[in-house]
Short mmCIF file of the C-alpha atoms (twelve columns), coordinates in Angstrom:
data_MODEL
# 
_entry.id   MODEL 
# 
loop_
_atom_site.group_PDB 
_atom_site.id 
_atom_site.type_symbol 
_atom_site.label_atom_id 
_atom_site.label_alt_id 
_atom_site.label_comp_id 
_atom_site.label_asym_id 
_atom_site.label_seq_id 
_atom_site.Cartn_x 
_atom_site.Cartn_y 
_atom_site.Cartn_z 
_atom_site.pdbx_PDB_model_num 
ATOM 1  C CA . MET A 1  48.447 14.195 160.231 1 
ATOM 2  C CA . ALA A 2  50.942 16.907 160.655 1 
ATOM 3  C CA . TRP A 3  54.228 15.357 161.588 1 
ATOM 4  C CA . VAL A 4  56.468 17.461 163.843 1 
ATOM 5  C CA . SER A 5  60.248 17.159 163.670 1 
ATOM 6  C CA . VAL A 6  61.899 16.358 166.976 1 
ATOM 7  C CA . GLU A 7  64.453 19.030 166.026 1 
ATOM 8  C CA . ASP A 8  61.650 21.649 166.106 1 
ATOM 9  C CA . GLN A 9  59.652 20.493 169.144 1 
ATOM 10 C CA . LEU A 10 59.341 17.607 171.558 1 
ATOM 11 C CA . PRO A 11 55.875 16.446 172.560 1 
ATOM 12 C CA . PRO A 12 54.188 16.834 175.902 1 
ATOM 13 C CA . GLU A 13 54.064 13.707 178.074 1 
ATOM 14 C CA . ILE A 14 50.964 12.246 176.419 1 
ATOM 15 C CA . ASP A 15 50.517 9.353  174.036 1 
ATOM 16 C CA . VAL A 16 51.752 10.283 170.595 1 
ATOM 17 C CA . ILE A 17 52.649 8.370  167.478 1 
ATOM 18 C CA . PHE A 18 56.350 8.635  166.627 1 
ATOM 19 C CA . TYR A 19 58.377 7.585  163.558 1 
ATOM 20 C CA . ILE A 20 61.490 5.425  164.114 1 
ATOM 21 C CA . ALA A 21 63.518 6.190  160.990 1 
ATOM 22 C CA . GLU A 22 66.172 3.468  161.619 1 
ATOM 23 C CA . LEU A 23 63.410 0.780  161.654 1 
ATOM 24 C CA . GLY A 24 61.142 2.438  159.053 1 
ATOM 25 C CA . GLU A 25 58.092 2.117  161.285 1 
ATOM 26 C CA . ALA A 26 55.897 4.070  163.668 1 
ATOM 27 C CA . ALA A 27 54.990 3.311  167.263 1 
ATOM 28 C CA . ILE A 28 52.612 4.739  169.875 1 
ATOM 29 C CA . GLY A 29 54.040 5.830  173.194 1 
ATOM 30 C CA . THR A 30 55.313 8.781  175.200 1 
ATOM 31 C CA . TYR A 31 58.430 10.897 175.380 1 
ATOM 32 C CA . ASN A 32 59.879 11.193 178.871 1 
ATOM 33 C CA . LYS A 33 61.637 14.507 179.146 1 
ATOM 34 C CA . HIS A 34 63.548 13.446 182.261 1 
ATOM 35 C CA . THR A 35 65.152 10.321 180.817 1 
ATOM 36 C CA . LYS A 36 65.067 11.665 177.218 1 
ATOM 37 C CA . ARG A 37 63.571 8.350  176.050 1 
ATOM 38 C CA . TRP A 38 60.714 7.454  173.744 1 
ATOM 39 C CA . MET A 39 58.766 4.753  175.558 1 
ATOM 40 C CA . VAL A 40 56.601 2.336  173.490 1 
ATOM 41 C CA . SER A 41 53.247 1.877  175.180 1 
ATOM 42 C CA . TYR A 42 52.640 -1.761 174.267 1 
ATOM 43 C CA . SER A 43 56.116 -3.194 175.072 1 
ATOM 44 C CA . ASP A 44 59.253 -2.683 177.168 1 
ATOM 45 C CA . ALA A 45 61.017 -1.082 174.257 1 
ATOM 46 C CA . TYR A 46 62.403 2.460  174.401 1 
ATOM 47 C CA . PHE A 47 64.489 4.648  172.097 1 
ATOM 48 C CA . ALA A 48 66.993 7.172  173.474 1 
ATOM 49 C CA . ASN A 49 66.541 10.648 171.987 1 
ATOM 50 C CA . SER A 50 70.315 11.025 171.653 1 
ATOM 51 C CA . ASN A 51 70.654 8.282  168.985 1 
ATOM 52 C CA . ASN A 52 68.411 10.121 166.454 1 
ATOM 53 C CA . TRP A 53 66.330 7.051  165.656 1 
ATOM 54 C CA . VAL A 54 63.051 8.948  166.304 1 
ATOM 55 C CA . THR A 55 62.768 11.773 163.837 1 
ATOM 56 C CA . HIS A 56 59.075 12.910 163.931 1 
ATOM 57 C CA . TRP A 57 55.987 12.678 166.085 1 
ATOM 58 C CA . ASP A 58 52.281 13.571 166.016 1 
ATOM 59 C CA . VAL A 59 49.345 13.346 168.379 1 
ATOM 60 C CA . VAL A 60 47.361 10.184 168.284 1 
ATOM 61 C CA . PRO A 61 44.076 10.826 166.380 1 
ATOM 62 C CA . ASP A 62 40.704 10.354 168.068 1 
ATOM 63 C CA . PRO A 63 39.165 6.966  167.369 1 
ATOM 64 C CA . PRO A 64 36.415 6.859  164.761 1 
ATOM 65 C CA . GLU A 65 32.819 7.268  165.887 1 
ATOM 66 C CA . THR A 66 30.848 4.090  165.985 1 
ATOM 67 C CA . LEU A 67 28.140 3.588  163.410 1 
# 
């Protein structure tokens, strides 16, 4: 993985994995450039970009091939 700082670049509106520094955990979701919120795919949670909780993101890797 090659984490990208949100200070350097924000992701396109696709599923990405992002790191929530304040919580010390990662989540999968999307960044909405209109609302400036990081939306968690599997819940109703979101994180506003202005509070600096989300510090890095990366694309979600492809799933492994089945054996």
